[in-house]
N, C-alpha and C positions, 0 to 999 in steps of 0.2 A: 455486509460489512461496508461501512462508510469510511473510506480511507481519507483522512485529513492530511494536510501538508505536515503538520506537527507530528502526527503519528508516523508518517512516512520517514521524516527526518530522524525520529527516535530510533526506528529499526535500521535505517540506512547508516547512521553513525555507529550503531552497535556492530553492524556487519563490517563496515570499513575499518574500524579500530580493533575489533575482536574483543571488545569489552561489553559486559552486560550491565551497563550503568548509564544514568542520565547526568551524572556528576560532571559539570563543565570543567572542573579542575583536572579530573582524571582524563577526560576526553582531550583537553588541551595538551596535557603531558604526552598522551599517546600520539597526537598529531606531531608534536615537536620531535619525538624520538623514533617511533616505529611505523606510524601510519600517516605520512604526509598527504596521501590521496584523500584523506577525510577532512582536510583543512576547510574547504568551502562548505561542506555539509555541516560541520560543527559550528561554523560561524552563523549559518542560516538557522540552525537549531537554537542557538543562543538568541538570535534576532526574533524568532517567533515567541520566545519567552520574555522579550524585552530586556535581555541581558547581554546584548552585544558589547556594550561598553565594559562590562565586568569581564567578559572573555578577552577583550583587547588588553585589559590590565593584567590578566593572568598570563598572557603571552609575552610579557616583558622579558627581554633577553633571549628570545628564541628567533628562529629564522622567519617566522610569520608575523612578528610584532608589527612591522611597518604596514603590511597589508591589512591586518586586523584593525589597526587604529584608523586607517582610512575608511574601511568598510563599516566600522562601528559608527563613525560620524555620519556616513551616508545613510545607513540603515536607521539611525535614530531620527534623521530628518524627514524620512518618508512616512506617508500615512498608510499605504497599502503595499505590502511586500510582494504580493502576486503581480500587481500592475508593474512594479519596479522590475521584477525578474522577467517579465514579458517585454519590457521596453528595450530600446537600443542603449540605454544608459548603463544597464547592468553588465558587468564583465562576463565574458563568454564562459569562463569556468564556473561561475555561479549559476548561469543559465542552464548549464549541463545538469546541475542538481535538480533544477525545476523540471527540465525535460525528462529526467529519470522518474520523477514523481508522476508526471503526466502519462508516461508510458505505462507505469504500474497501475495507475487509476483507470486508464482507458482499457487496459487488459482485463481488469475485473469487470468493467461494464460490458466488454465484448463477450466474456465468458458467460455473463448472465443472459445476454441475448441468445447465445448458442444453447444454453440450458433451457430457455423458454421455448425455443424451436423443438428441442428434444421432448419437452413436456407435451407440446401439441401432438407430436407424432405418437408419443406413448399413449395419450388419452384416446386417440383414434384407434390404435391397435387394441387397447383394453376394451373399448366399446364393441369392436367387431367380435371379439372372442367371449365377451361377458366375464372376463377375469376381474376379480375384485382386487382392490388395493390391499385388503387383508391377506389374500392368497399370495399376492406379489411379495408382501413383506415377509410372510412365512417362508416362502421359497428362497428369497434372497437374504434372509436373516437380517432384516432392516428394522429400524425404529419406525413404528406405525405412525406416531405423531408427526415426525419429519416428513414421511411419505405423504400423509394427508395434507400437510401444510404446503408441500411442493405441488402435488397433483391437483388438489381441489381448490386451494386458496391461491395458488400461483406464486408462492414465496420461493423464488429461485435461490435465495440465500440459504435455504435449508439443506441443500445437497451440493456436493461438488460436481464438477463437470464429469469426472470419472463415474461417480455414482449415478448421475443422470443418464450417462451412456449405458451403464449396466442395466438400469431400469428399462430403458428404451429397447435394448437388445433382448431382454427377457420378454417384454410385451410383443416385440416383433416375432420372436420365435414361437410364441403361444398362438399367433394368428396364422 
């Protein structure tokens, strides 16, 4: 999975507002009434869609109108949102959304590194015992295609960390 900032913002806005929508009008209404903690994420979500000005207009008459108008002008004037959020010019509360994205993205990369290490250990254990991937799949009731993609092609996205651990423990117990 390749986590983009826009994809992260989509799920983050849904999580913070409790709404399963990308509709900026509905998200703005939720921020104004029930979910003020989502204000920055919603503005950044609008910005990645080049609709920050639209969101600022939607916020008219709400508590976040002033901030949204200022941020919409700022975000429309910049070329690269990532560079802006990493700079000292970005407000801290907007940087927090960027940092949440980095934490999630980096956790996925860290998990993949761990899964790769488990893969190496599994392959060593399977080689020692002569256990086949087919036997492993039958015993663990796993999808053979995903197991081959993971073990032989090295596609760490084909299994979760828990599944990789289960496979490794099976291979270790067989040896």
